[in-house]
Every structure is written in structure tokens, then in C-alpha cells.
N, C-alpha and C positions, 0 to 999 in steps of 0.2 A: 328857539323853542327846544325843550328837552326831548330827547328821543324816548320813544315808548315801545313797550311790547304789548301784544294783545292779551286781553282776557284773563286776568288773574282769577282763580276760583277757590283758593284755600281759605284758611282762617284769617280773620280780619280784626285789626285793632283800630278803633276810632278814638282819637285823642283831641280834646278841645284845644284850639290854637293857643289859648292862654293857660293850658295845663291845669284846668280846674275840674276836669271830668274825663273819664275813659270808659269804654265798653269794649267787650270782645264779642265777636260773632263767628260762628262756624263757617259761614259762607255768605256770598252776596245776596242770595235769595232771602235769607233770614234777616240780614241787615236792612234790605229794602222794605221788609214788613214792619220794621220799627217806625213808629210815628215820627221819631226824630228825623228820619230821612225823607219824610213826605215833602212834596213840592212847596207846601206853604209853611213848613217849619222854619222858625226863626233861628234855629240852631244849626241847621244843615251846613250852611256856608262857613261855620266857625269850626269845622272838624277837619282834622288831617288824618290820613289813613296809612296804615302800615300792614305788612304781612307779619306773621308770627316770628320771622327771622330778623325783622327790623328794616326791611326794604320799604321805601315809600311807595304808596299806591296812589295813582291819580284818578279822580272821579271823572266819569263821562256822563253827561246828562243829555237826555233825548229832547225832542221838540216840545213835549209837554212838561218839561222841567223835572222829570223823574230820572233817578239814577239808573243808568242802563248797564254800566260795567265799571270795573276798576282795571286800570292798566298799570303794569309794573313800570316804575320810573327807571331810567338808565342809572348805572352806577351800582356799586356794591351795597348789600344790606349793611345797616349800621345798628346792630343790636344794642350797643352801648348808648346811642342816642335815644332809642325807644326806652331803654331801662331808665335813663335819666328823666325822661318825660313822665314815665309812670311814677317815679319817685317824687316828682313835683306834684303830681295829682294826689298821692298819698299824703304829702305834707299839707296840701291845701285842705284835704278832708280832716286831717288831724287838727289843724288850726281852727277849722270851722266847728268841730266837735267840742273843743275846749271853750269856744265862745258861746256855744249853744248846747250845754249839757243835757237839756231836756230831750234832745233827739235820741239819746240812748235809753232813756227810761222805759219806753214801751217794750223794749227788748230785754228788760231785766238786767241791764248792764250799767255799771258805773262808767264814767268817761274814761278812766284809766284802764278798766277792763276792756272796753271797746277798742281803745287805741292799741292795747297789747295784742289784739287779734288782727290788726291791719297787716297787709303784706309789707315786707321790708325789702324793697328792690335793691337796696344798697348791699344786702348780704345774701340775696337769692340769685339764682340764674334766671334768665328771661322766661323760661317755660314755667318755673315755679311762681313767678310774679304774675304771669298771665293767667294761671289757673286760679288765682285768688281774686281776680277782677270779675265784676258782674258779667254773667254769660246770658246773652239774649236767647240762646237756644234752649235753656233749661232754667228759667228764672225761679221756678218753684223749688229747685234743688239748691240748698245752701252750698257755697263753696267749701272745700275741705277744712278751711281754717275757722269756719263759723260754727261755734257750738253754743248756741244760746240756751238760756234757761226757759225761754218761752218761744212760742211760734207766732207771736203777734207780728203782723206785717202791715206797714203803711202802704205798700205796693206789692206786687207779686214777687219782687226781688228780695234779697236778704237785706240786713240792716246796713251793710256797707253800700249796697246799691242805693238804698234810700238816703243814706248820709250824703252820697255824691249828688243826688238830686236836690237835697235840701241845701247843699252848698252852692246852688246856683243853676242847676239844669233841671228842667221838668219835661215830662212827656206831654205832648199836646193833648 
């Protein structure tokens, strides 16, 4: 069994195990409030967790199947691994948008214009990439890279948030 350290409490990155989705959270409390983390969510067990420096975080669940804490895994952070995982999420979203151009229409964007606003983990540092991903703590505030011509929302998040959900993940 991997050694653990107690109680991580900083920024959290949740990435789908198949690299089709990612969310960022400012802290554990905010993440636990997301319906995706509920005991009955069919997505919860498909997520892997990292801190904002790329260290793996291990989930701890209580007797009622609720997430109670995250523990830092032993070993060094691997920001390159997290950056590659986020790049795979962006590629998945880009491919999904090309296959479903109707997803960008409510936001007044062409597919190419939407794709041009996606984060580019291959050319950004990890902090820049994370700033562009959906933030559960302020879903009503578009990330800095999102400058739409309209404020139509399919969900409280921005169009990238909604595109990630449309590509396979939904809030219960």
C-alpha cells in the first residue's frame, strides 16, 4: 500500500480516468458540494485527483460513502503528467466539438472560433492551463480566455464547461 500524508486542503484538479473531463476546485469543501462527488454519482469512481502542482491525491470515503478527505500520495509531484492529462482532455473536447458543431452555436461561436479559445497545455505552464479549466467555485465567471459574443448558457458554467459535459460527463 502506498504511504499517505494526512489532509490535503488546497486547490484540487479532478480528471476523468479516461481523460475525457476535468474540473478544478479551490478546496475539498467546494468539491464535495459538486453533485459529481455525491455517494450515488456514477462518475465519482472514475475520477483521479491532483493538487495544483501535480501531486496525486487519494480519496478517503466515510461509512456513508461520502468523500471525507483527500490525502497526498507519497512521491514527488509530477506536473508534466497532469499537464499531459489536461492536454488529452482538451483534445477530447476539440474532437467532440468538431463532431458536434451545434454545441458552439448557442454561444455565437463557430467551431473554429471555439477551438481557438481552448487552453493549449502544450504551450502553457500548468498554472495557465488550470486557470482556463472550469472552476466550480465561480461557475458564473467565465475563465479569462472566454470572450463570447453572447451570454447564453446551457449550464451555470461557460461554454467550455458545457462542451466537456456534452462530451460525456453530466451533473446528476
